[in-house]
C-alpha positions as CSV (number, residue, x, y, z in Angstrom):
1,M,0.0,0.0,0.0
2,S,1.4,3.4,-0.9
3,E,1.3,6.4,1.3
4,M,-1.4,7.8,-0.9
5,T,-3.7,4.8,-0.1
6,T,-2.9,4.6,3.6
7,P,-6.0,5.4,5.6
8,G,-5.6,8.7,7.4
9,A,-3.0,10.0,5.0
10,A,-3.4,13.2,3.1
11,G,-3.5,11.5,-0.2
12,W,-4.2,14.3,-2.7
13,I,-4.5,18.1,-2.9
14,E,-6.6,19.9,-5.4
15,H,-6.8,23.6,-6.3
16,S,-10.0,25.1,-7.6
17,G,-10.6,28.8,-8.7
18,P,-11.7,31.1,-11.4
19,D,-8.6,31.1,-13.6
20,H,-7.0,27.7,-13.9
21,A,-4.1,28.7,-16.2
22,A,-3.0,31.6,-14.0
23,A,-3.1,29.4,-10.9
24,Q,-1.1,26.8,-12.5
25,K,1.6,29.3,-13.7
26,F,1.6,30.9,-10.2
27,Y,2.4,27.6,-8.4
28,A,4.8,26.5,-11.1
29,D,6.7,29.8,-10.7
30,V,6.5,30.1,-6.9
31,V,6.9,26.4,-5.8
32,G,8.6,24.9,-8.8
33,W,5.9,22.4,-9.5
34,T,5.7,20.6,-12.8
35,I,2.1,20.5,-14.1
36,A,1.4,17.7,-16.5
37,G,-1.8,16.5,-18.2
38,M,-3.0,13.2,-16.8
39,P,-5.4,11.4,-19.1
40,M,-8.7,10.4,-17.6
41,Q,-10.9,7.5,-18.5
42,D,-13.6,9.7,-20.1
43,G,-10.9,11.0,-22.5
44,S,-10.4,14.4,-20.8
45,S,-7.0,15.5,-19.3
46,Y,-6.6,16.5,-15.7
47,P,-3.7,19.0,-14.9
48,G,-1.6,17.1,-12.3
49,I,0.9,18.4,-9.9
50,M,4.0,16.1,-10.4
51,M,6.7,15.4,-8.0
52,G,9.1,13.5,-10.3
53,E,7.0,10.9,-12.0
54,Q,4.4,10.8,-9.1
55,P,1.3,13.0,-9.1
56,I,0.5,14.5,-5.6
57,G,-2.4,16.6,-6.6
58,G,-4.0,18.7,-9.3
59,F,-6.0,21.6,-10.5
60,S,-9.8,21.1,-10.8
61,P,-11.3,21.5,-14.2
62,R,-14.4,23.0,-12.5
63,S,-14.4,26.8,-11.9
64,D,-14.9,28.2,-8.5
65,D,-15.6,31.9,-7.6
66,E,-12.7,32.0,-5.2
67,G,-9.4,30.2,-5.2
68,R,-9.2,27.3,-2.6
69,W,-7.2,24.2,-1.8
70,T,-8.9,21.0,-0.8
71,I,-7.1,18.2,0.9
72,F,-8.2,14.7,0.2
73,I,-7.8,12.3,3.2
74,T,-7.7,8.6,2.5
75,V,-10.3,6.5,4.3
76,A,-11.2,2.8,4.0
77,D,-14.9,3.5,3.3
78,V,-16.0,6.9,2.1
79,D,-19.7,6.4,2.8
80,A,-19.1,5.2,6.4
81,A,-16.7,8.1,7.0
82,V,-19.2,10.6,5.7
83,A,-21.8,9.3,8.0
84,R,-19.4,9.6,11.0
85,A,-18.5,13.2,9.9
86,K,-22.1,14.2,9.6
87,A,-22.8,12.7,13.0
88,G,-19.9,14.8,14.4
89,G,-21.3,18.0,12.9
90,A,-19.8,18.2,9.4
91,S,-21.8,19.4,6.4
92,V,-21.7,17.7,3.1
93,V,-20.6,19.9,0.1
94,A,-20.7,17.0,-2.4
95,E,-22.2,13.6,-1.6
96,P,-20.1,10.5,-2.1
97,M,-19.5,9.8,-5.8
98,D,-17.5,7.4,-7.9
99,A,-14.8,8.9,-10.2
100,P,-14.0,6.1,-12.7
101,G,-10.3,5.2,-12.7
102,V,-9.8,7.1,-9.4
103,G,-12.1,6.0,-6.6
104,R,-15.1,7.1,-4.4
105,M,-14.9,10.6,-2.9
106,A,-17.0,13.2,-1.1
107,T,-16.4,16.8,-0.1
108,L,-17.4,18.2,3.4
109,T,-16.9,21.2,5.7
110,D,-15.9,20.3,9.3
111,P,-17.9,21.9,12.2
112,H,-15.5,24.8,12.1
113,G,-16.0,25.6,8.4
114,A,-12.8,24.1,7.0
115,R,-13.3,22.3,3.7
116,F,-11.9,18.8,3.2
117,A,-12.5,15.7,1.1
118,L,-12.5,12.0,1.8
119,I,-11.4,9.4,-0.8
120,T,-11.2,5.6,-1.1
121,Y,-9.0,4.8,-4.1
122,E,-10.2,2.1,-6.5
123,S,-6.9,0.2,-5.8
124,M,-8.1,-0.1,-2.2
125,R,-11.4,-1.8,-3.2
126,Q,-9.9,-4.7,-5.2
């Protein structure tokens, strides 16, 4: 099991905002990240943040009014973790959904308003 698929690990980071190209250039210039297109099963390309050959995150293709980072925390069962989060006072931003070729994920805000996501990678469910 890689660090990415270890339950409890911060397995992925994703930026969303109003200007994808400007955000990618900013972080490439400031942090030195390489941004590379990662082919998706639906034929689209996802701009991945690469550390050598390994992706650690990406830039959401969906627009957002304000720039924000979301951290994806790996869990063994997204649906069960969402239920526990809701019981603990979290609000669901995006209900659990399957992303083909990636895994099952959901986005929430904790009781203090911080946004985060939960993910179970497909490789964990085999």
